[in-house]
C-alpha positions as CSV (number, residue, x, y, z in Angstrom):
1,M,197.3,56.7,66.7
2,S,194.2,55.1,68.3
3,L,190.7,56.3,67.8
4,V,190.5,56.9,71.5
5,K,193.4,59.4,71.3
6,E,191.9,61.0,68.2
7,F,188.5,61.4,69.8
8,T,190.0,62.9,72.9
9,K,191.4,65.7,70.8
10,T,187.8,66.7,69.8
11,L,186.8,67.5,73.4
12,P,187.8,70.4,75.6
13,Q,190.2,69.2,78.3
14,G,189.8,69.8,82.1
15,A,190.0,68.1,85.5
16,N,187.3,66.2,87.3
17,C,185.5,65.6,84.1
18,E,182.8,63.0,83.2
19,V,185.0,61.5,80.5
20,V,188.5,60.3,81.3
21,A,191.1,59.2,78.6
22,V,194.0,57.1,79.8
23,I,196.7,57.5,77.1
24,N,199.3,54.8,77.3
25,G,200.5,54.4,73.8
26,D,200.2,50.6,73.9
27,K,196.6,50.6,75.1
28,D,194.5,53.8,75.3
29,Y,191.3,53.7,77.4
30,L,188.2,55.9,77.3
31,L,186.1,55.9,80.4
32,Y,182.6,57.3,80.9
33,N,179.8,56.7,83.4
34,G,182.0,54.4,85.5
35,K,182.7,52.0,82.6
36,I,185.3,51.4,79.9
37,I,183.7,52.5,76.7
38,G,186.8,52.5,74.5
39,I,190.0,50.7,74.0
40,N,192.3,51.8,71.2
41,N,190.3,51.6,68.0
42,D,187.2,50.0,69.5
43,L,185.0,52.6,71.1
44,D,181.3,53.6,71.4
45,I,180.7,57.4,72.1
46,K,177.0,57.5,71.5
47,D,176.1,58.2,75.2
48,I,178.7,60.9,75.7
49,P,177.0,64.4,76.0
50,Q,177.7,67.0,73.3
51,D,179.1,69.4,75.9
52,A,181.3,66.9,77.6
53,S,184.9,67.6,78.5
54,V,187.7,65.1,79.1
55,E,190.4,64.6,81.7
56,V,193.5,63.2,79.9
57,V,195.7,61.0,82.0
58,D,199.2,60.6,80.7
59,A,200.0,56.9,81.3
60,T,203.2,56.8,79.2
61,F,205.6,54.1,80.5
62,C,202.9,52.9,82.9
63,K,201.6,49.4,83.4
64,I,197.8,49.4,83.6
65,T,196.0,46.8,85.7
66,T,192.7,46.2,87.4
67,G,192.6,47.6,90.9
68,L,193.8,45.5,93.9
69,F,191.0,43.9,96.0
70,D,192.0,43.3,99.6
71,T,189.5,40.7,100.8
72,H,190.8,40.5,104.4
73,T,191.7,43.7,106.1
74,H,190.8,45.0,109.6
75,G,191.6,48.6,108.7
76,A,194.6,51.0,108.7
77,Y,195.5,54.6,109.3
78,G,193.9,54.4,112.8
79,C,190.6,53.0,111.5
80,C,189.3,49.6,112.8
81,F,186.4,48.0,111.1
82,N,185.1,46.8,114.5
83,D,184.9,50.2,116.1
84,F,185.4,53.4,114.2
85,S,184.2,56.9,113.5
86,E,182.7,57.6,110.1
87,D,185.4,60.3,109.5
88,S,188.2,57.7,110.2
89,L,186.6,55.3,107.7
90,F,186.2,57.9,105.0
91,N,189.8,58.9,105.5
92,L,190.9,55.2,105.1
93,L,188.9,54.9,101.9
94,F,190.7,57.9,100.4
95,Q,194.1,56.6,101.6
96,L,193.9,53.1,100.2
97,P,193.9,54.0,96.4
98,K,197.4,55.4,97.0
99,H,198.3,51.7,97.6
100,G,196.5,50.6,94.4
101,V,193.6,49.2,96.5
102,T,190.3,50.0,94.8
103,S,188.1,47.6,96.7
104,V,188.1,45.9,100.1
105,M,186.1,43.4,102.1
106,A,185.8,45.0,105.5
107,T,186.7,42.4,108.0
108,V,184.8,42.4,111.3
109,M,186.3,40.0,113.9
110,T,185.0,38.2,117.0
111,A,183.4,40.7,119.5
112,S,180.2,41.1,121.5
113,D,177.0,40.8,119.5
114,D,176.3,44.5,119.9
115,E,179.7,45.5,118.7
116,I,179.4,43.2,115.6
117,K,175.9,44.5,114.8
118,T,176.9,48.1,115.2
119,A,180.0,47.7,113.1
120,I,178.0,46.0,110.3
121,A,175.4,48.8,110.2
122,K,178.0,51.6,110.2
123,I,180.1,49.9,107.5
124,K,177.1,49.5,105.3
125,K,176.1,53.1,105.8
126,V,179.6,54.5,104.9
127,A,179.8,52.1,101.9
128,A,176.6,53.6,100.5
129,L,177.8,57.2,101.1
130,A,181.4,56.9,99.9
131,P,182.0,59.4,97.1
132,K,183.4,58.4,93.7
133,G,187.1,58.1,93.7
134,A,187.2,56.5,97.1
135,C,188.1,52.8,97.7
136,K,184.9,50.7,97.5
137,I,183.6,48.5,100.3
138,E,182.3,45.4,98.5
139,G,180.9,43.7,101.6
140,I,181.9,42.3,105.0
141,H,184.1,39.4,105.9
142,L,182.9,38.1,109.3
143,E,185.9,36.5,110.9
144,G,184.5,34.8,113.9
145,P,182.9,34.4,116.4
146,Y,182.4,30.8,115.1
147,I,186.0,29.7,115.6
148,A,187.9,27.2,117.7
149,G,189.3,28.4,121.0
150,R,192.6,26.5,120.5
151,Y,193.3,28.5,117.4
152,K,191.7,31.8,118.3
153,G,194.9,33.9,117.9
154,V,194.1,37.3,119.2
155,H,190.3,36.9,119.1
156,Q,188.7,37.3,122.5
157,E,187.7,33.9,123.9
158,Q,184.8,35.2,125.9
159,Y,182.9,36.1,122.7
160,L,183.4,32.8,120.8
161,K,180.2,31.1,119.7
162,R,179.2,27.8,118.3
163,P,178.1,28.1,114.7
164,T,174.3,28.0,114.8
165,I,171.7,29.4,112.5
166,E,169.8,30.8,115.5
167,H,172.7,32.9,116.7
168,Y,173.7,34.1,113.2
169,K,170.2,35.4,112.6
170,T,170.7,37.9,115.4
171,I,173.6,39.5,113.5
172,E,172.7,38.6,109.9
173,D,172.9,41.2,107.2
174,D,172.9,41.0,103.4
175,F,176.2,43.0,103.4
176,I,178.0,40.0,104.9
177,K,179.6,38.2,101.9
178,V,181.9,35.6,103.7
179,V,182.0,34.1,107.1
180,T,185.0,32.3,108.6
181,I,184.1,29.3,110.7
182,A,185.9,26.3,112.3
183,P,184.3,23.6,110.2
184,E,184.7,21.0,112.9
185,L,182.2,22.9,115.0
186,D,179.6,22.5,112.3
187,K,179.5,18.7,111.9
188,S,176.0,18.5,110.4
189,K,176.9,21.3,107.9
190,E,173.6,22.9,108.7
191,F,175.2,26.3,109.4
192,A,177.4,26.2,106.3
193,N,174.5,25.2,104.1
194,Y,172.4,28.0,105.5
195,L,175.1,30.5,104.7
196,K,175.4,29.1,101.2
197,S,171.7,29.3,100.7
198,K,172.0,33.1,101.4
199,G,174.8,33.5,98.9
200,V,177.4,33.8,101.6
201,K,180.8,32.2,101.1
202,V,182.0,29.9,103.9
203,A,185.7,30.0,104.8
204,G,187.5,27.5,107.1
205,G,189.8,29.1,109.5
206,H,191.0,29.4,113.1
207,S,190.4,25.7,113.1
208,E,191.7,22.2,113.7
209,A,189.5,20.6,111.1
210,S,190.2,17.3,109.5
211,P,189.8,16.8,105.7
212,D,186.4,15.1,106.5
213,D,185.3,18.3,108.3
214,M,186.4,20.3,105.2
215,V,183.9,18.6,102.8
216,G,181.9,21.4,101.2
217,I,184.3,24.1,102.3
218,H,186.0,25.8,99.3
219,Q,187.9,28.7,100.9
220,V,190.4,29.0,103.7
221,T,191.3,32.0,105.8
222,H,195.0,33.0,106.0
223,L,196.5,29.6,105.1
224,F,199.0,28.2,107.7
225,N,198.0,30.8,110.3
226,A,195.6,30.0,113.2
227,M,195.0,26.4,112.1
228,A,196.3,22.9,112.7
229,P,199.7,22.6,110.8
230,I,200.8,20.0,108.3
231,N,201.6,16.7,110.1
232,H,203.1,13.7,108.3
233,R,200.8,11.3,110.1
234,K,197.6,13.3,110.6
235,P,196.0,15.2,107.6
236,S,194.7,18.6,108.6
237,I,192.8,21.7,107.3
238,T,196.2,23.0,106.1
239,S,197.2,20.0,104.1
240,D,193.7,19.7,102.7
241,A,193.6,23.3,101.6
242,L,197.1,23.1,100.1
243,F,196.4,20.1,97.9
244,R,192.7,20.6,96.9
245,D,192.3,22.5,93.6
246,D,188.8,23.5,94.5
247,V,189.9,25.4,97.6
248,A,190.8,29.1,97.4
249,V,193.4,30.1,100.0
250,E,194.0,33.5,101.5
251,V,197.8,34.1,102.0
252,I,199.4,36.8,104.2
253,A,202.6,36.9,102.3
254,D,204.4,39.6,104.3
255,G,207.3,37.3,105.3
256,T,206.2,37.4,108.9
257,H,203.0,35.4,109.0
258,V,204.4,32.8,106.5
259,D,208.1,32.0,106.1
260,V,209.6,32.6,102.7
261,E,210.3,28.9,102.1
262,T,206.6,28.1,102.9
263,L,205.5,30.8,100.5
264,K,207.6,29.1,97.8
265,L,205.8,25.8,98.7
266,I,202.4,27.5,98.3
267,F,203.2,29.1,95.0
268,K,204.6,25.8,93.7
269,I,201.7,23.6,94.8
270,K,198.6,25.7,94.7
271,K,196.8,26.2,91.4
272,P,197.4,29.9,90.4
273,D,193.7,30.6,90.1
274,S,193.2,29.6,93.8
275,I,195.6,32.0,95.5
276,L,194.2,35.2,97.1
277,L,196.8,37.6,98.5
278,I,195.5,39.5,101.5
279,S,197.0,42.1,103.8
280,D,195.2,41.2,107.1
281,S,196.2,44.8,107.9
282,L,195.6,46.2,111.4
283,P,194.4,49.7,112.3
284,I,198.0,50.5,113.2
285,A,199.1,50.0,109.6
286,G,200.1,53.3,108.0
287,S,200.6,54.8,111.5
288,K,203.9,56.1,112.8
289,E,202.9,54.8,116.3
290,G,204.7,51.7,117.7
291,R,201.6,50.5,119.5
292,G,197.9,50.5,119.2
293,F,194.6,48.9,120.4
294,F,192.9,46.0,118.6
295,A,190.5,43.2,119.6
296,G,190.2,44.5,123.2
297,Q,194.0,44.5,123.8
298,E,197.1,46.5,123.3
299,I,199.2,45.6,120.2
300,I,202.9,46.4,120.1
301,I,205.2,46.4,117.1
302,R,208.4,44.5,117.8
303,N,211.0,43.7,115.1
304,G,208.4,44.4,112.4
305,K,205.7,42.1,114.0
306,A,202.4,43.2,115.6
307,L,202.1,41.2,118.8
308,N,199.8,41.3,121.8
309,S,201.1,41.3,125.4
310,N,201.7,37.5,125.5
311,G,203.6,37.5,122.2
312,T,200.8,36.2,120.0
313,I,201.1,37.6,116.4
314,A,198.1,39.7,115.3
315,G,197.5,40.9,111.8
316,S,199.9,42.6,109.4
317,I,201.2,46.2,109.4
318,K,201.8,46.1,105.6
319,F,199.5,47.0,102.7
320,L,198.6,44.8,99.8
321,D,200.9,46.6,97.3
322,E,203.8,46.5,99.7
323,I,203.4,42.8,100.2
324,G,203.0,42.0,96.5
325,L,205.8,44.2,95.3
326,S,208.1,42.7,97.9
327,L,207.4,39.3,96.6
328,V,208.2,40.5,93.1
329,R,211.5,42.1,94.2
330,E,212.5,38.9,96.0
331,K,211.7,37.0,92.8
332,L,209.2,34.7,94.5
333,I,206.6,35.7,91.9
334,N,206.5,38.0,88.9
335,F,204.4,41.2,88.6
336,D,201.7,39.5,86.5
337,S,201.3,36.8,89.2
338,F,201.0,39.5,91.9
339,I,198.2,41.2,90.0
340,K,196.5,37.8,89.4
341,Y,196.7,36.9,93.1
342,A,195.7,40.4,94.5
343,S,193.3,41.6,91.9
344,T,192.1,39.2,89.2
345,N,191.5,36.2,91.4
346,P,189.7,37.9,94.3
347,L,187.6,39.9,91.9
348,R,186.5,36.8,90.1
349,H,186.1,34.8,93.3
350,Y,183.6,37.3,94.6
351,G,181.8,37.7,91.3
352,L,183.0,41.2,90.4
353,A,184.4,42.6,87.1
354,H,187.9,41.3,86.7
355,S,189.2,42.5,83.4
356,L,190.1,45.6,81.5
357,S,187.5,45.0,78.8
358,L,184.8,47.0,77.0
359,G,181.8,47.5,79.2
360,K,183.6,46.5,82.4
361,K,183.9,48.7,85.5
362,A,186.5,51.4,85.1
363,D,188.6,50.5,88.1
364,L,192.2,50.8,87.0
365,V,195.6,51.2,88.6
366,L,198.6,52.8,86.8
367,W,202.0,51.5,87.9
368,K,205.2,53.4,87.3
369,S,208.6,52.0,88.3
370,D,206.5,49.1,89.8
371,K,204.8,51.4,92.3
372,P,201.2,52.6,92.4
373,Y,201.1,55.9,90.4
374,M,197.4,56.5,90.2
375,A,194.1,54.8,90.8
376,I,190.9,55.4,88.9
377,I,187.8,54.1,90.6
378,D,184.4,54.0,88.8
379,G,186.0,56.2,86.1
380,V,187.1,58.9,88.6
381,V,190.7,59.7,89.2
382,A,191.3,59.0,92.9
């Protein structure tokens, strides 16, 4: 019997308590004040109040992992990060833990300057107000407007901009953590260097960049999608990202955006530490409706694909857990690799806690029968 389990027996039990004990039998965890303060026989209880009670979580037969971090999502359950009510965003943040997602990077796409600024301000406000137990918004992924028209996808062309420091300063906010740009539009690297000086990651995407354009770019937005493809005579952003070990690649592995055979290629060639599984989920994800509105246009689901009126594929209608567990079932990757690509890697990539170790944030997911069973966020059962 671990010391964590023994200590738990000395406290009165209840629900919604300050102290949470996750009893697994293999590894038992004690959580307090949003952190892991005990693992098996290694624990520190000095800060726990004398009158504390404990919520005991039975994690028998469960796998325990860090929470999933979806670094590229446009929303779900009717909530769109570009244009939403606060109630719809709070609802989304309470729904996502059911999918094992404990953190997101809210993705704001190409739009008018006013829409982008308003969205950023509202997201930042809700992120600060979100109660414990809700999925956390770790920042904003600005996908556009600094992208190439040829590879705009469903982004609205009338709002595309050239990447200039002058324009960015009109929408700039410290909650922006990553910006997707077409690197070929920033030949001087002045814009990319400015973003880096502010601690913002620069991702290449929606682009026809050459390897020369990609110098200094260490991240790529949804590999193979909305970018110049691999060509046996002309190196491209895709081939450069695929073969460079210093480039992290987002992958929408839903079987729709990237074919299964191409997924096998990615998993075979890319260094495992450089793969970031994303959902790229749309507001229509999680909805029973067959159509919705996104990026100023109607989106229709046909044969499992989200398309606009001219047949251009939009984002995904699947959640990160659904994507990863499908890969595991199809034996494209194993469960540990899924957690690495959808949790460990993105958490590390963005400088967040990425291990179940003493003193780390208590963001855990319990998996039973390879499905999310329970999420614990900042030490609170979601």
